[in-house]
Backbone as numpy.savetxt, mean C-alpha at the origin, in Angstrom:
# Nx Ny Nz CAx CAy CAz Cx Cy Cz
13.84 -24.78 -39.62 14.03 -24.86 -38.55 13.06 -23.35 -38.19
12.07 -23.48 -36.79 11.09 -22.67 -36.76 11.56 -21.34 -36.31
10.22 -20.47 -36.63 10.76 -19.32 -36.14 10.19 -18.69 -34.36
10.67 -18.77 -33.76 10.76 -18.03 -32.88 10.40 -16.49 -32.45
9.35 -15.21 -31.87 8.46 -14.35 -32.33 10.04 -13.62 -30.35
11.08 -12.23 -31.22 11.49 -11.66 -30.45 11.47 -10.51 -29.29
9.69 -10.37 -29.19 9.54 -9.40 -28.47 7.78 -9.93 -28.96
7.13 -9.08 -27.53 5.58 -9.55 -27.15 4.67 -9.41 -28.41
5.26 -8.03 -29.13 4.50 -8.03 -30.39 3.78 -9.72 -31.23
5.12 -10.11 -31.55 5.18 -10.67 -32.30 3.84 -11.95 -31.61
4.74 -12.04 -30.32 4.19 -13.23 -29.94 2.26 -12.99 -29.71
1.45 -11.88 -29.98 0.03 -11.27 -29.88 -0.19 -11.80 -31.11
0.27 -11.63 -32.81 -0.31 -11.26 -33.76 -0.49 -12.62 -34.54
-0.64 -14.18 -33.95 -1.69 -14.70 -34.33 -3.32 -14.72 -33.17
-3.56 -13.65 -32.34 -4.46 -13.15 -32.01 -5.46 -12.16 -32.86
-6.95 -12.94 -32.41 -7.81 -11.49 -33.07 -7.82 -10.26 -31.67
-7.82 -9.30 -32.28 -8.07 -8.27 -31.32 -9.11 -8.08 -30.79
-10.00 -8.98 -30.55 -10.79 -8.63 -28.70 -9.32 -9.43 -27.93
-9.04 -10.78 -28.51 -8.24 -11.26 -27.54 -7.02 -10.84 -27.24
-6.77 -9.44 -27.92 -5.14 -8.63 -27.33 -5.61 -7.80 -26.62
-7.26 -7.27 -26.96 -7.83 -5.98 -25.53 -7.70 -6.79 -24.32
-8.13 -8.21 -24.57 -8.83 -8.58 -22.92 -6.96 -9.08 -22.11
-6.30 -9.79 -23.75 -5.20 -9.60 -22.94 -4.75 -8.58 -22.37
-4.13 -6.93 -22.98 -3.58 -6.10 -22.91 -4.74 -5.82 -20.94
-5.63 -5.77 -20.77 -6.73 -5.33 -19.70 -6.40 -6.55 -18.58
-5.87 -8.13 -18.59 -5.66 -8.65 -18.05 -4.18 -8.47 -17.99
-3.21 -7.99 -18.49 -1.59 -7.16 -17.75 -2.20 -6.29 -16.98
-2.86 -5.08 -17.32 -2.88 -3.53 -16.04 -3.33 -4.37 -15.67
-4.57 -5.13 -15.46 -4.86 -5.50 -14.22 -4.04 -6.15 -13.02
-3.36 -7.29 -13.58 -2.25 -7.84 -12.71 -1.08 -7.04 -12.00
-0.76 -5.90 -13.05 0.27 -4.92 -12.62 -0.37 -3.75 -11.70
-1.73 -3.78 -11.96 -2.30 -2.97 -10.06 -2.62 -3.33 -9.10
-3.32 -4.63 -9.61 -2.96 -5.50 -8.32 -1.96 -5.48 -7.51
-0.54 -5.74 -8.35 0.72 -5.85 -7.92 1.05 -4.88 -6.62
1.42 -3.46 -7.27 1.42 -2.29 -7.30 0.75 -1.70 -5.52
-1.24 -2.46 -5.58 -1.69 -2.39 -4.42 -1.02 -3.13 -3.36
-1.14 -4.23 -3.93 -0.17 -5.14 -3.06 1.44 -4.32 -2.38
1.61 -4.00 -3.19 3.38 -3.46 -2.42 2.76 -2.49 -1.51
2.33 -0.84 -2.10 1.44 -0.21 -1.57 1.89 -0.83 0.00
0.22 -1.63 -0.09 -0.12 -2.03 1.14 1.16 -2.27 2.05
1.81 -2.96 1.58 2.89 -3.37 3.09 3.54 -2.89 3.57
4.00 -1.83 2.37 4.90 -0.55 2.62 4.11 0.26 3.61
3.03 0.37 3.93 2.41 1.49 4.56 2.23 0.75 6.02
1.48 -0.49 5.86 2.13 -1.48 7.22 2.96 -0.84 8.06
4.01 -1.47 6.89 5.74 -1.70 7.67 5.41 0.08 8.09
5.33 0.76 7.52 5.97 2.34 8.19 4.88 2.68 9.33
4.00 1.84 9.39 2.42 2.16 10.48 2.74 1.69 11.87
3.50 0.25 11.64 4.36 -0.80 12.87 5.90 0.22 13.23
6.31 0.37 12.52 7.31 1.19 12.65 7.44 2.73 13.46
6.27 2.91 12.99 6.14 4.43 14.20 5.87 4.45 15.54
4.59 3.24 15.26 4.19 2.33 17.27 4.90 2.15 18.21
6.68 1.16 17.05 7.35 0.76 17.63 8.17 1.78 18.12
8.09 2.81 17.62 9.10 4.35 17.63 8.51 5.01 19.55
7.02 5.31 18.79 6.29 5.96 20.05 6.09 4.74 21.31
6.50 3.57 21.22 6.29 2.93 22.53 7.75 2.81 23.18
8.97 2.75 22.35 10.06 3.32 23.05 10.31 4.77 23.60
9.82 5.29 23.03 10.04 6.71 23.64 8.94 6.43 24.71
7.88 6.19 24.91 6.54 6.00 26.48 7.98 5.21 27.34
7.88 4.42 26.91 9.05 4.01 27.87 10.32 4.57 28.56
11.16 5.13 27.12 12.28 6.09 27.91 11.68 6.96 28.79
10.47 7.38 28.58 9.73 8.25 30.14 9.55 7.68 30.96
10.11 6.86 31.21 9.11 6.34 32.71 7.58 5.32 32.29
7.47 5.34 31.67 5.78 5.15 31.58 5.48 3.21 31.78
4.73 2.55 32.65 4.73 1.54 32.25 4.33 0.69 31.01
4.35 -1.05 30.72 3.63 -1.31 30.35 1.61 -1.60 29.98
1.63 -1.17 30.90 -0.19 -0.84 31.42 -0.76 0.43 30.73
0.21 1.11 30.88 -0.41 2.88 31.14 -0.21 2.78 29.46
0.83 2.39 28.73 1.33 2.13 27.17 0.11 1.88 26.34
0.02 -0.13 26.60 -1.25 -0.27 26.55 -2.76 0.83 26.50
-2.85 1.36 27.69 -4.12 2.40 27.36 -3.62 2.95 26.59
-2.73 3.44 26.09 -2.55 4.70 25.45 -3.06 4.18 23.74
-2.52 3.30 23.50 -1.91 3.13 22.84 -3.71 2.48 21.77
-4.28 1.81 22.67 -5.85 1.27 22.53 -6.69 2.62 22.54
-6.48 3.75 22.63 -7.64 5.00 22.36 -7.27 4.83 20.79
-8.98 5.78 20.32 -9.44 5.72 19.23 -7.89 6.40 18.52
-7.77 6.49 17.35 -7.36 6.81 16.43 -8.07 8.53 15.15
-7.26 9.96 16.02 -7.87 10.70 15.07 -6.64 11.40 13.75
-7.37 11.63 12.41 -6.20 12.56 11.21 -6.03 13.80 13.02
-4.50 14.26 12.22 -4.43 15.27 11.84 -5.07 16.56 11.79
-5.56 17.49 12.66 -5.88 18.90 11.40 -5.15 20.02 11.47
-5.50 20.02 9.80 -4.45 20.78 9.06 -4.67 22.32 9.50
-3.96 23.62 10.23 -4.38 24.81 10.18 -5.06 24.83 11.55
-5.34 26.16 11.90 -6.49 26.35 12.77 -8.10 25.59 12.84
-8.65 25.76 13.80 -9.72 25.30 14.28 -10.72 26.15 13.77
-11.51 25.82 12.72 -12.57 27.46 12.57 -14.40 26.99 12.58
-14.65 27.80 13.51 -16.39 27.68 13.66 -16.54 27.97 12.75
-17.80 26.85 12.01 -18.59 26.17 10.95 -20.53 26.97 11.78
-20.50 28.15 12.20 -21.78 28.39 12.53 -22.41 29.35 12.18
């Protein structure tokens, strides 16, 4: 009867140490990639939700679609925290 490894490290016993390092690096890189994709997707979903709620609020205030398009087309700037200081 053949022995079947029960955990990950038993599967890697036949590998050389350099091969194990490469495998570990590939697993870490894949994990980081998946996390980055999920985080980017969540960020875009949140931003779209905020833009949609802003559009609905502007419609509730009585703005036309053309006015809303003008407002949404303006360049977006970051929010400043704290008072504006002069650097002269």
